[in-house]
Every structure is written in C-alpha cells, then in structure tokens.
N, C-alpha and C positions, 0 to 999 in steps of 0.2 A: 108666149115668151117663159123663158125659162127661171124657177128661180130663185137668186143670189144669194147667200148666207152674206149678211152686214156683219162683215169681220174690220177688221183694224189690218190694211193693207200696205206695203210700202212697193214704192217704184226704184225699181235696181236703177242704179247711176256706176259708170263708170264700163270697165270689161269686165266681164260675164263667164265664169267657170263654171265648165263642165263634166263632172269625171265621167269614169268608163261604164260605170253604174249607179242606181243609185244609193242613196245612204240613209239608213234607219236613223229616225230622231224622233226626239221628243217635240211635239211645237206646243206656243201656251198660243191658242186661239184667243182672239179679245173680243171679246162681241157688243154690239151697239148699245146695250144695254149695261156694261161696264161690268158684268165675267168675263170669269177665265176661266178657260179648259183646258188642260194639258190634252193633248191625242198624239197617235200612234201618227207616223209619216215619213215620207223619203224625201230626201235633200236630191234634188235634180241640178240644180244649179243655184249659184252666191257671186255676191259679188261683195265689197266689204263692208255694207250695213243692209242688205235685205240679203234672204234666202226664199227661192221659187220651192215650193213643197205641195206636196199630191194626197192627200187623205181623206179619209172619209166622211162627209160630213153629212149629220143624223137626218133622215130620212131623201137626200140629196146624192148620194153616192158618190164616188170618188170625186175631187175638186181638185184643180191644181191651183195656186194661190202664190204671190211675194207679199211676205208678211219680213217685217223686223229680222233682224239677223241675233236681235236679242232677245226673242221670243221662239230660239230655236237652241238644242241643245242635243247633242248628241245621247244615244240609250245609254240606259248605268249598266249594261253587259260589261267585264271587264274585256280588256285585250291582250291576247298573250304573245302579240308578236312586235309586242313595243313596249319597254319600260315605263315604270311608274313618272308622270311628270315631276323633275325637281321641284323648290318651292324656289321662290325669285328674292331678293334683300329684300322686298316688304312682306317675307314670310310666306307667301302666298304663292300657290300652282301657276293663278292666272284663268281665264277661259279663253279658250280656243280662239281665233278668228277666224273667219269665215273666209 
C-alpha cells in the first residue's frame, strides 16, 4: 500500500473550474502534527473553497490533492500582462478568489 502524507485536505463542492494549463502557485501544506510548509505547486482545478494541486511530497514524488483555497496563493512573480490591482474601499487590494 502506498504511503499517503497526512495533510489537511478539502472536499471540493460546487462547479469545478479547470484551466487550459496548470497555474504555478505556492501551497501551504498543513501537516497532521501542526506544521505548515509552503511548497511550490501547480493548480489544476478549483472550486470556490478548494484547489486541486500537484506538488512534490517529500520522499513520495508528485502527488495531487485537494486543499482549502485559503492555503493557496499565486507565485510572487510580477505579471506583465495586467495592471496592478487597485485598492478597494477598505484600502486593501483583496485576495483573488479561485
């Protein structure tokens, strides 16, 4: 039987969006023992509250898991094809929704 990393997973609810290609992201993997680890990953699909990522699990190779959308953010590389986000009325740029 394959070893499965014990991480916080999410159950996708609602319509699933799949892009034409995987999107590079940073995922916060929440381990069963309370540790959080930021890892590079690819977002393959998402709902309003969960993201399916492919990531390199230590010692296990590439895995695909659904995790909470709050634990995923875009990479910090600046985008040149879009202007920066403008602040909202609250003075924040807001977090992009999946």
